Backbone as CSV, one residue per row, in Angstrom:
resi,resn,N_x,N_y,N_z,CA_x,CA_y,CA_z,C_x,C_y,C_z
1,UNK,6.874,0.723,-24.104,6.833,1.250,-22.595,7.816,2.574,-22.852
2,UNK,7.622,3.552,-22.066,8.563,4.740,-21.973,9.515,4.857,-21.082
3,UNK,10.124,5.795,-21.155,11.722,5.618,-20.172,11.188,5.670,-18.977
4,UNK,12.107,5.321,-18.156,11.851,5.419,-16.660,12.975,6.047,-16.061
5,UNK,13.296,6.540,-14.788,14.232,6.511,-14.264,14.583,5.585,-13.878
6,UNK,16.650,5.927,-13.998,17.222,4.753,-13.344,16.841,4.467,-11.655
7,UNK,16.598,5.240,-11.328,16.364,5.681,-9.283,15.263,4.834,-9.121
8,UNK,14.585,4.911,-10.323,12.674,4.031,-9.293,13.373,2.924,-8.775
9,UNK,12.752,3.023,-7.299,12.401,1.738,-6.779,10.901,1.556,-6.646
10,UNK,10.533,0.178,-6.318,8.977,-0.043,-5.627,9.184,-0.397,-4.260
11,UNK,8.774,0.007,-3.668,8.933,-0.249,-1.836,7.341,-0.401,-1.422
12,UNK,7.598,-1.755,-0.791,6.361,-2.121,-0.427,6.610,-2.469,1.482
13,UNK,5.382,-1.211,2.190,5.327,-1.409,3.510,4.926,-2.587,3.888
14,UNK,5.438,-3.313,4.837,4.936,-4.244,5.097,4.734,-4.846,6.646
15,UNK,4.138,-5.721,6.929,3.816,-6.035,8.228,3.673,-7.869,8.404
16,UNK,3.031,-8.503,9.178,2.909,-9.489,9.157,1.271,-9.900,8.919
17,UNK,0.552,-9.380,7.859,-0.776,-9.570,7.641,-0.649,-10.058,6.319
18,UNK,-1.983,-10.606,5.754,-2.190,-11.071,4.895,-2.359,-10.283,3.444
19,UNK,-2.964,-8.571,4.211,-2.744,-7.340,3.303,-1.996,-6.846,2.858
20,UNK,-0.933,-6.958,3.725,0.195,-6.431,3.571,1.208,-7.573,2.489
21,UNK,0.834,-8.801,2.589,1.440,-10.021,1.856,0.867,-10.119,0.373
22,UNK,-0.539,-9.709,0.448,-0.879,-9.366,-1.349,-0.615,-8.526,-1.641
23,UNK,-0.107,-6.996,-0.925,0.536,-5.902,-1.511,1.838,-6.263,-1.940
24,UNK,2.799,-7.008,-1.092,4.189,-7.274,-1.575,4.023,-8.498,-3.127
25,UNK,3.059,-9.394,-3.228,3.013,-10.056,-4.413,2.643,-8.497,-5.606
26,UNK,1.855,-7.503,-5.500,1.751,-6.778,-6.402,2.975,-6.062,-6.299
27,UNK,3.790,-5.312,-5.506,4.913,-5.051,-5.502,5.660,-5.745,-6.281
28,UNK,5.943,-6.932,-6.369,7.012,-7.851,-7.032,6.715,-7.785,-8.652
29,UNK,5.219,-8.022,-8.682,5.171,-7.916,-9.906,5.183,-6.512,-10.596
30,UNK,5.114,-5.569,-10.315,5.227,-4.192,-10.533,7.038,-3.800,-10.826
31,UNK,7.745,-4.112,-9.745,9.043,-4.042,-10.084,9.748,-4.551,-11.182
32,UNK,9.234,-5.965,-11.201,9.664,-6.730,-12.619,9.457,-6.461,-13.549
33,UNK,7.969,-6.008,-13.976,7.324,-5.741,-15.080,8.243,-4.252,-15.410
34,UNK,8.352,-3.268,-14.856,9.094,-2.083,-15.111,10.963,-2.330,-14.707
35,UNK,11.417,-3.335,-14.386,12.663,-3.727,-14.066,13.414,-2.544,-13.270
36,UNK,12.656,-2.603,-11.631,12.871,-1.357,-10.790,13.245,-2.464,-9.282
37,UNK,14.228,-1.382,-8.779,14.819,-2.384,-7.465,13.675,-2.685,-6.489
38,UNK,13.131,-3.359,-5.841,11.742,-3.854,-5.173,12.739,-3.389,-3.595
39,UNK,12.108,-2.642,-2.761,12.407,-2.592,-1.539,11.796,-2.488,-0.518
40,UNK,11.639,-4.359,0.476,10.210,-4.712,1.417,10.904,-3.369,2.578
41,UNK,10.360,-2.889,3.273,10.185,-1.993,4.029,9.552,-2.222,5.514
42,UNK,10.098,-2.884,6.519,9.588,-3.354,7.772,9.954,-2.619,8.857
43,UNK,9.196,-1.486,9.568,9.590,-0.766,10.581,8.948,-1.162,11.558
44,UNK,9.560,-1.144,12.981,9.613,-1.629,14.117,8.982,-0.473,14.619
45,UNK,7.495,-0.507,15.169,6.956,1.031,15.662,7.378,1.332,17.208
46,UNK,8.126,2.431,16.949,8.801,2.834,18.288,7.669,3.276,19.224
47,UNK,6.486,3.563,18.803,5.884,4.231,19.493,4.470,2.929,20.381
48,UNK,4.934,1.853,19.855,4.291,0.373,20.320,5.221,0.131,21.344
49,UNK,6.731,0.282,21.532,7.772,-0.272,22.155,7.864,0.923,23.430
50,UNK,7.412,2.050,22.915,7.227,2.860,24.489,6.193,2.458,25.159
51,UNK,5.143,2.375,24.535,4.083,1.663,25.327,4.491,0.716,26.142
52,UNK,5.102,-0.154,25.976,5.538,-1.465,26.439,5.913,-1.317,27.736
53,UNK,6.797,0.152,27.723,7.579,0.179,29.118,6.680,0.730,30.407
54,UNK,5.281,0.898,30.099,4.561,1.403,30.984,3.673,0.253,31.587
55,UNK,3.940,0.042,32.950,3.393,-1.110,33.483,1.900,-1.447,33.396
56,UNK,1.024,-0.544,33.028,-0.354,-0.336,33.163,-1.017,-0.992,31.516
57,UNK,0.217,-1.064,30.535,0.170,-1.112,29.078,-0.596,-2.929,28.941
58,UNK,-1.611,-2.646,28.370,-2.403,-4.143,27.893,-2.216,-4.381,26.211
59,UNK,-2.617,-5.755,26.072,-2.635,-5.831,24.745,-3.966,-6.883,24.450
60,UNK,-4.807,-6.418,23.660,-5.728,-7.598,23.602,-5.973,-8.333,21.973
61,UNK,-6.106,-9.841,22.509,-5.886,-10.516,21.681,-6.912,-10.397,20.347
62,UNK,-6.710,-10.630,19.197,-7.415,-10.215,18.040,-8.455,-11.058,17.968
63,UNK,-8.256,-12.277,18.323,-9.305,-13.538,18.001,-9.743,-14.027,19.403
64,UNK,-9.140,-13.532,20.282,-9.883,-14.343,21.999,-10.375,-12.663,22.631
65,UNK,-9.903,-11.730,22.283,-10.507,-10.462,23.427,-10.021,-10.599,24.434
66,UNK,-9.277,-11.589,24.572,-9.054,-11.111,26.162,-7.654,-10.368,26.037
67,UNK,-7.233,-9.469,27.073,-6.128,-8.500,27.301,-5.128,-9.175,28.545
68,UNK,-4.253,-8.678,27.928,-2.848,-9.534,28.678,-1.898,-8.250,28.868
69,UNK,-0.430,-8.293,29.849,0.201,-7.067,29.831,1.363,-7.469,28.679
70,UNK,1.335,-6.176,28.277,1.934,-5.842,27.246,3.741,-5.614,27.673
71,UNK,4.392,-6.708,27.305,5.922,-6.511,28.246,6.790,-6.279,26.741
72,UNK,7.943,-5.553,27.447,8.859,-5.271,26.438,9.743,-6.509,25.452
73,UNK,10.070,-7.454,26.570,10.994,-8.396,26.249,10.178,-9.359,25.337
74,UNK,9.056,-9.671,25.589,7.684,-10.205,24.483,7.933,-9.763,23.128
75,UNK,7.368,-7.982,23.310,7.092,-7.605,22.218,8.903,-7.686,20.954
76,UNK,9.600,-7.440,21.817,10.641,-7.205,20.903,10.926,-8.806,20.410
77,UNK,11.003,-10.262,20.923,10.740,-11.122,20.665,9.915,-11.495,19.372
78,UNK,8.536,-10.921,19.575,7.389,-11.080,18.357,7.742,-9.765,17.126
79,UNK,8.944,-9.214,16.868,8.904,-8.291,16.053,10.153,-9.239,15.185
80,UNK,11.197,-9.747,16.348,11.905,-10.736,15.741,11.491,-11.921,15.088
81,UNK,10.525,-12.379,15.285,9.654,-13.272,14.408,9.062,-13.173,13.341
82,UNK,8.758,-11.651,13.124,8.241,-11.044,12.332,8.915,-10.437,10.904
83,UNK,9.965,-10.506,11.649,11.078,-10.175,10.737,11.627,-11.685,9.507
84,UNK,11.688,-12.932,10.494,11.790,-13.511,10.133,10.704,-13.894,9.244
85,UNK,9.588,-13.966,9.651,8.204,-14.570,8.764,8.431,-13.615,7.219
86,UNK,8.731,-12.228,7.251,8.521,-11.158,6.557,9.835,-11.397,5.626
87,UNK,10.983,-12.051,5.750,12.384,-12.364,5.215,11.630,-13.387,3.860
88,UNK,11.461,-14.509,4.697,10.791,-15.912,4.057,10.001,-15.159,2.740
89,UNK,8.745,-14.594,3.470,7.761,-14.212,2.304,8.571,-13.392,1.104
90,UNK,9.394,-12.383,1.750,10.125,-11.562,0.738,11.016,-12.723,-0.828
91,UNK,11.898,-13.464,0.058,12.195,-14.673,-1.107,11.531,-15.461,-1.636
92,UNK,10.305,-16.052,-1.020,9.089,-16.788,-1.601,8.898,-16.193,-2.824
93,UNK,8.622,-14.475,-2.881,7.843,-13.945,-3.630,8.892,-13.439,-5.073
94,UNK,10.293,-13.274,-4.668,10.944,-13.107,-5.667,11.517,-14.519,-6.396
95,UNK,11.436,-15.679,-5.802,11.602,-16.465,-6.370,11.616,-17.037,-7.774
96,UNK,12.827,-17.629,-8.573,12.503,-17.351,-9.884,12.825,-16.110,-10.724
97,UNK,12.943,-14.879,-9.874,12.770,-13.474,-11.174,14.472,-13.093,-10.682
98,UNK,14.802,-12.595,-11.826,16.284,-11.652,-11.813,15.944,-10.366,-11.322
99,UNK,15.427,-10.089,-10.391,14.594,-8.839,-9.533,15.759,-8.406,-8.313
100,UNK,16.063,-7.546,-8.694,17.395,-6.703,-7.440,16.038,-6.718,-6.430
101,UNK,16.654,-6.983,-5.341,15.546,-7.013,-3.952,16.314,-6.729,-2.720
102,UNK,15.884,-6.402,-1.803,16.018,-6.379,-0.419,15.255,-6.116,0.593
103,UNK,15.314,-6.339,2.236,14.544,-6.111,3.201,14.993,-4.901,4.082
104,UNK,14.507,-3.787,4.249,15.390,-3.033,4.904,14.356,-2.786,6.335
105,UNK,14.716,-3.207,7.435,14.538,-3.190,8.708,14.289,-1.777,9.584
106,UNK,13.973,-1.149,9.996,13.907,0.174,10.761,13.557,0.022,11.618
107,UNK,13.751,1.133,12.846,12.807,1.248,14.012,12.646,2.742,14.194
108,UNK,11.156,3.304,14.230,10.699,4.330,14.885,9.637,4.638,14.465
109,UNK,9.004,5.961,13.907,7.578,6.072,13.783,7.161,6.104,12.437
110,UNK,6.453,4.932,12.501,5.919,4.609,11.066,5.806,5.240,10.008
111,UNK,5.130,6.459,10.269,5.131,7.418,8.866,6.521,8.263,8.722
112,UNK,6.622,8.674,9.487,8.324,9.379,9.745,9.479,8.882,9.150
113,UNK,9.286,7.034,9.246,10.596,6.420,8.828,10.332,6.455,7.207
114,UNK,9.096,6.132,7.034,8.272,5.767,5.702,8.675,6.699,4.583
115,UNK,8.335,8.305,5.129,8.543,9.019,4.540,10.244,9.574,4.268
116,UNK,10.811,9.301,5.292,12.192,9.742,4.952,13.039,8.546,3.968
117,UNK,12.467,7.679,3.705,13.157,6.316,2.598,12.520,6.692,1.219
118,UNK,10.965,7.183,0.991,11.052,7.361,-0.293,10.506,8.385,-0.893
119,UNK,11.714,8.410,-2.243,11.727,9.727,-2.910,10.894,9.880,-4.187
120,UNK,10.733,11.137,-5.053,9.231,11.682,-5.720,9.665,10.424,-6.834
121,UNK,10.714,9.706,-7.270,10.755,8.957,-8.370,10.158,7.392,-7.632
122,UNK,10.289,7.357,-6.940,9.360,5.579,-6.128,8.000,5.463,-6.414
123,UNK,7.757,4.363,-5.967,6.075,3.901,-5.920,6.221,3.368,-4.902
124,UNK,5.081,3.475,-3.498,5.345,3.178,-2.679,3.795,2.006,-2.549
125,UNK,3.863,0.663,-2.405,3.044,0.072,-1.922,2.612,-0.413,-0.845
126,UNK,1.039,-0.158,-0.299,0.462,-0.382,0.818,-0.551,-1.320,0.733
127,UNK,-1.139,-2.427,1.368,-1.757,-3.007,1.600,-3.229,-2.293,2.416
128,UNK,-4.510,-2.441,1.674,-5.161,-1.458,2.210,-5.339,-1.280,3.428
129,UNK,-5.681,-2.872,4.441,-5.992,-2.730,5.724,-5.101,-3.204,6.106
130,UNK,-3.413,-3.462,5.894,-2.651,-4.200,6.481,-2.343,-3.188,7.807
131,UNK,-2.087,-1.863,7.647,-1.679,-1.502,8.532,-2.553,-0.765,9.847
132,UNK,-4.039,-1.092,9.661,-5.088,-0.669,10.378,-5.276,-1.839,11.269
133,UNK,-5.137,-2.885,10.519,-5.820,-4.360,10.957,-5.292,-4.744,12.465
134,UNK,-3.516,-4.106,12.342,-3.398,-4.876,13.772,-4.464,-3.945,14.867
135,UNK,-4.662,-2.866,14.709,-5.545,-2.264,15.298,-7.359,-2.497,15.556
136,UNK,-7.425,-3.527,14.237,-8.926,-3.899,14.806,-9.527,-2.895,13.090
137,UNK,-10.623,-3.986,12.740,-11.166,-3.208,11.526,-10.410,-3.172,10.353
138,UNK,-11.394,-3.781,9.151,-10.376,-3.480,7.727,-11.528,-2.693,7.193
139,UNK,-12.209,-1.938,7.594,-13.620,-0.749,6.402,-12.941,0.598,7.095
140,UNK,-11.679,0.944,7.421,-11.443,2.031,7.426,-9.701,2.051,7.110
141,UNK,-9.632,2.798,6.680,-7.910,2.731,5.814,-6.878,3.388,7.216
142,UNK,-7.073,3.787,8.424,-6.309,3.925,9.097,-5.564,5.273,9.065
143,UNK,-4.980,5.678,10.483,-4.744,7.486,10.285,-2.895,7.278,9.625
144,UNK,-2.627,5.638,9.701,-1.059,5.803,9.494,-1.517,5.606,7.993
145,UNK,-2.028,4.981,7.467,-2.125,4.655,5.717,-2.489,5.939,5.383
146,UNK,-3.511,6.776,5.480,-3.835,8.011,5.396,-3.123,8.950,5.247
147,UNK,-2.012,9.277,6.238,-0.949,10.135,6.522,-0.160,9.771,5.128
148,UNK,0.684,8.603,4.807,1.241,8.472,4.020,0.749,8.373,2.315
149,UNK,-0.349,8.162,2.279,-1.034,8.457,0.929,-0.651,9.489,0.357
150,UNK,-1.293,10.689,1.849,-1.429,11.965,1.084,-0.194,12.935,1.590
151,UNK,0.814,12.192,2.402,2.230,12.970,2.576,3.293,12.470,1.516
152,UNK,3.358,11.126,0.695,4.415,10.786,0.529,4.427,11.361,-0.913
153,UNK,5.664,11.657,-1.274,6.160,12.603,-2.598,6.342,11.983,-3.650
154,UNK,5.845,10.850,-3.352,5.775,9.677,-4.958,4.588,9.112,-4.776
155,UNK,4.253,8.476,-5.709,3.248,7.635,-6.354,2.744,6.447,-5.281
156,UNK,1.594,6.366,-4.885,1.118,5.255,-3.698,0.170,4.311,-4.265
157,UNK,0.826,2.973,-4.331,-0.416,2.210,-4.871,-1.126,1.359,-3.297
158,UNK,-2.411,1.297,-3.102,-3.428,1.065,-2.400,-3.792,-0.447,-2.686
159,UNK,-3.050,-1.460,-2.429,-3.418,-2.780,-2.715,-4.652,-3.555,-1.649
160,UNK,-6.161,-3.998,-2.740,-6.886,-4.161,-2.061,-6.560,-6.095,-2.228
161,UNK,-6.329,-6.686,-1.235,-6.529,-8.221,-1.118,-7.682,-8.943,-1.174
162,UNK,-9.194,-8.713,-1.173,-10.044,-8.533,-0.833,-10.645,-9.467,-2.236
163,UNK,-10.045,-9.337,-3.515,-10.146,-9.849,-4.689,-8.953,-10.105,-5.399
164,UNK,-8.897,-10.999,-6.315,-7.705,-11.202,-6.988,-7.609,-10.380,-7.807
165,UNK,-6.460,-9.922,-8.748,-6.423,-8.806,-9.563,-6.659,-9.511,-10.953
166,UNK,-7.512,-8.777,-11.803,-8.241,-9.090,-13.309,-8.039,-8.383,-14.078
167,UNK,-7.250,-8.481,-14.812,-7.307,-7.467,-16.099,-8.441,-6.480,-16.076
168,UNK,-8.273,-5.354,-16.212,-9.992,-4.541,-16.235,-9.214,-2.901,-16.896
169,UNK,-10.558,-1.938,-16.732,-10.012,-0.777,-17.369,-9.430,0.228,-16.377
170,UNK,-8.250,0.605,-16.606,-7.783,1.905,-16.019,-8.464,3.085,-15.834
171,UNK,-8.985,3.619,-14.750,-9.991,4.040,-14.662,-9.524,5.587,-13.971
172,UNK,-10.331,6.749,-14.879,-9.272,8.173,-14.233,-9.895,9.032,-14.124
173,UNK,-9.848,9.934,-13.788,-11.039,11.185,-13.413,-10.866,11.782,-15.014
174,UNK,-11.929,12.511,-14.843,-11.875,13.719,-16.589,-10.940,14.782,-16.096
175,UNK,-10.106,14.738,-16.990,-8.962,15.861,-16.704,-7.969,15.717,-16.158
176,UNK,-7.760,14.307,-16.048,-6.732,13.993,-14.745,-5.533,12.939,-15.809
177,UNK,-4.816,13.192,-16.488,-4.257,11.900,-17.139,-2.612,11.731,-16.934
178,UNK,-2.602,11.448,-15.773,-1.199,11.165,-15.709,0.090,10.800,-16.531
179,UNK,0.888,10.684,-16.169,2.420,9.924,-16.838,2.594,9.242,-15.803
180,UNK,2.283,7.538,-15.658,2.864,7.063,-14.332,4.046,6.935,-14.062
181,UNK,4.849,6.937,-13.175,6.399,7.050,-12.549,6.864,5.998,-13.278
182,UNK,6.458,5.064,-13.706,7.675,3.716,-14.675,7.573,4.673,-16.094
183,UNK,6.880,5.860,-16.308,7.496,6.414,-17.723,6.249,6.075,-18.244
184,UNK,4.986,5.432,-18.012,4.257,5.096,-19.377,2.991,6.322,-18.989
185,UNK,2.346,6.446,-20.037,0.966,7.313,-20.493,-0.097,6.286,-19.609
186,UNK,-1.716,6.734,-19.662,-2.292,6.262,-19.538,-2.344,5.405,-20.316
187,UNK,-2.385,5.678,-21.661,-2.850,5.281,-22.608,-1.533,3.608,-23.116
188,UNK,-0.612,4.024,-22.935,0.511,3.012,-22.932,0.312,1.670,-21.739
189,UNK,-0.084,2.039,-20.705,-0.070,0.954,-19.519,-1.395,0.465,-19.617
190,UNK,-2.561,1.005,-20.202,-3.808,0.414,-20.622,-3.663,-0.720,-21.208
191,UNK,-2.619,-0.854,-22.361,-2.206,-1.365,-23.621,-0.781,-2.398,-23.297
192,UNK,-0.653,-2.016,-22.462,0.780,-3.166,-21.985,0.814,-3.702,-20.493
193,UNK,0.192,-2.977,-19.744,0.390,-3.202,-18.436,-0.298,-4.734,-18.364
194,UNK,-0.065,-5.604,-17.201,-0.658,-7.138,-17.455,-2.034,-6.959,-16.774
195,UNK,-2.350,-5.841,-15.687,-3.460,-5.781,-14.852,-4.368,-4.998,-15.780
196,UNK,-4.027,-3.868,-16.642,-4.773,-3.413,-17.197,-5.524,-3.455,-18.858
197,UNK,-6.663,-3.502,-19.262,-7.225,-3.607,-20.113,-8.014,-2.468,-20.917
198,UNK,-7.688,-1.571,-21.334,-8.324,-0.788,-21.674,-8.184,0.581,-20.664
199,UNK,-9.176,2.028,-21.078,-9.084,2.945,-20.024,-10.643,3.238,-20.146
200,UNK,-10.928,3.715,-18.987,-12.029,4.786,-19.019,-12.679,5.625,-18.106
201,UNK,-12.717,6.773,-18.130,-12.929,7.993,-18.331,-13.964,8.300,-17.149
202,UNK,-14.124,8.838,-15.993,-14.812,8.912,-15.526,-15.184,10.460,-15.312
203,UNK,-16.688,10.813,-14.842,-16.954,12.311,-14.478,-16.282,12.697,-12.956
204,UNK,-16.196,14.064,-12.738,-15.849,14.275,-11.452,-17.193,13.897,-10.428
205,UNK,-17.274,12.884,-9.576,-17.902,12.490,-8.679,-17.685,12.551,-7.079
206,UNK,-18.456,12.831,-6.416,-18.648,13.053,-4.848,-18.416,11.523,-4.420
207,UNK,-17.570,11.676,-3.132,-17.382,10.501,-2.577,-18.371,9.325,-2.826
208,UNK,-19.647,9.637,-2.191,-20.915,8.616,-2.090,-21.124,7.992,-3.428
209,UNK,-20.530,9.181,-4.781,-21.348,8.448,-5.575,-20.209,7.697,-6.579
210,UNK,-19.021,7.999,-6.016,-17.419,7.157,-6.736,-17.730,5.475,-6.392
211,UNK,-18.223,5.691,-4.917,-18.451,4.156,-4.035,-19.458,3.510,-5.000
212,UNK,-20.412,4.088,-4.973,-21.337,3.641,-5.784,-20.942,3.025,-7.156
213,UNK,-20.605,3.689,-8.083,-20.284,3.481,-9.093,-19.538,2.384,-9.493
214,UNK,-18.185,2.088,-8.162,-17.202,1.056,-8.445,-17.547,-0.013,-7.446
215,UNK,-18.871,0.018,-6.820,-19.309,-1.109,-5.874,-18.712,-2.219,-6.393
216,UNK,-19.397,-2.569,-7.785,-19.267,-3.802,-7.939,-18.070,-4.247,-9.105
217,UNK,-17.357,-3.501,-9.049,-16.228,-3.484,-10.198,-15.427,-4.641,-9.488
218,UNK,-14.715,-5.274,-10.011,-14.015,-6.257,-9.454,-12.468,-6.928,-10.522
219,UNK,-12.242,-5.605,-11.214,-11.332,-5.700,-12.155,-10.667,-4.826,-12.673
220,UNK,-9.197,-4.378,-12.900,-8.602,-3.306,-13.499,-8.269,-1.982,-11.968
221,UNK,-8.010,-0.878,-12.099,-7.898,0.101,-10.906,-8.229,1.390,-11.189
222,UNK,-8.071,2.183,-10.163,-7.982,3.678,-10.399,-7.266,4.254,-10.085
223,UNK,-7.052,5.528,-11.178,-5.778,6.673,-11.150,-6.610,7.827,-10.468
224,UNK,-6.316,8.330,-9.355,-6.620,9.612,-9.322,-5.245,10.510,-8.380
225,UNK,-5.676,11.437,-8.476,-4.571,12.837,-8.267,-4.575,12.708,-6.802
226,UNK,-3.394,13.128,-6.024,-3.611,13.562,-4.505,-4.648,14.568,-4.292
227,UNK,-4.595,15.461,-5.033,-5.479,16.499,-4.865,-6.933,15.967,-4.988
228,UNK,-7.365,15.050,-6.319,-8.408,14.666,-5.495,-9.098,13.862,-4.472
229,UNK,-7.820,13.001,-4.408,-7.938,12.246,-2.904,-8.294,13.110,-1.759
230,UNK,-7.714,14.417,-1.881,-8.011,15.270,-0.928,-9.354,15.571,-0.514
231,UNK,-9.783,15.871,-1.653,-11.165,15.999,-1.587,-12.277,15.266,-1.360
232,UNK,-11.662,14.248,-1.485,-12.687,12.948,-1.172,-12.856,12.255,-0.212
233,UNK,-11.372,12.478,0.592,-11.287,12.288,2.035,-11.882,13.321,2.975
234,UNK,-12.216,14.759,2.619,-13.009,15.633,2.863,-14.500,14.828,2.833
235,UNK,-14.964,14.354,2.101,-15.963,14.333,2.206,-16.145,12.733,2.888
236,UNK,-15.271,12.195,2.789,-15.649,10.615,3.563,-14.139,10.066,3.804
237,UNK,-13.582,10.166,5.294,-12.504,9.815,5.438,-12.729,8.053,4.980
238,UNK,-13.341,7.515,4.753,-13.348,5.828,4.795,-13.280,5.155,3.130
239,UNK,-14.013,6.287,2.485,-14.281,6.138,1.102,-12.970,5.105,0.122
240,UNK,-11.964,5.574,0.203,-10.518,4.523,-0.115,-10.961,3.103,0.495
241,UNK,-10.977,3.025,1.747,-11.462,1.597,2.178,-11.981,0.849,1.633
242,UNK,-12.744,1.592,1.098,-14.419,0.993,0.443,-14.148,0.380,-0.709
243,UNK,-13.253,1.277,-1.658,-13.457,0.665,-2.903,-13.064,-0.385,-3.644
244,UNK,-13.500,-1.324,-4.294,-12.846,-3.027,-4.226,-11.689,-2.927,-5.060
245,UNK,-11.447,-1.664,-5.910,-10.084,-2.356,-7.033,-8.961,-1.254,-6.221
246,UNK,-7.844,-1.469,-6.518,-6.436,-1.557,-6.062,-6.675,0.457,-6.885
247,UNK,-6.111,1.207,-5.839,-6.376,2.793,-6.211,-4.434,2.910,-5.858
248,UNK,-4.636,3.992,-7.146,-3.381,4.474,-7.535,-3.220,5.871,-7.073
249,UNK,-2.334,6.769,-6.596,-2.558,8.104,-6.244,-1.384,8.223,-6.919
250,UNK,-1.229,9.450,-7.641,-0.227,9.807,-7.641,-0.337,11.708,-7.519
251,UNK,1.031,12.100,-7.521,1.499,13.454,-6.852,0.414,14.386,-7.838
C-alpha cells in the first residue's frame, strides 16, 4: 500500500436513512483499511428550521401522505432524537475496531457546512439516496448530493445500499488512472482493497451507454474524474443515481 497523508480523514455525511447507515458502514471499513480518522457529519438543516418558523409550513408523512403543521419545537425534538440514533449507529459501526472516530454535529446549510469541513486530502462518503429520500424518491441524486459531488475539493464516494458490496473489478475510463487519496494507484487498489478484484478499462461512453453497460453489475466500483462526471450530468442529471455500483469521484 502506498504512502498516505497523515491528515487524511474519511468523512461520512449522515442522516437518519438506511442509505446513510449503509454509507457509514462503508466509511468505517475504508477508514479502518487505510488507518484514517473517521468523522461522522450530521448537519441540522437550517433551511428546514427556518421553514418551520412560518405558520403556513406543513410536512407530509412519507408513508401516510398526510400533511400536518411543521412546528419548530417538534422539529428540534426530532433532530435531537436523530443525533441520539446516529450516535448509537456510529458506536455500533466501530465496535471492536481500534479506529479514531468522532461525531460532529453542526447547524447550517447542508452543502456549505459540509464543504467548509472537508479538505483536499479527505474522502467524503455519501449514501446515494439518503439526502434526497427525505424529500421523496430514490432514483434521483438530489441537488444537495449533486452539488457536493461536483464542488467538494476531495474524493467523494457515492455508496449504493441496494446491493451488498461484493468484490469485483475496479472500473475506470480509458485515459483516467488516478492515484486514490489514500495513496494507492488503481493497480495497487485492485490487488489489496477488499472491495476490488482486478481492473476493467472502459471506453469513453455517453451517459445512456454507461448506464446500459453497468445495468447488471453487482460488484466492484466505478472510478471517474470530476470532469467526466460533469459531462455525464450534462447528458443526464440522474445517471449517477441509477448506476448499481459504488462510484468513486476523484478531483
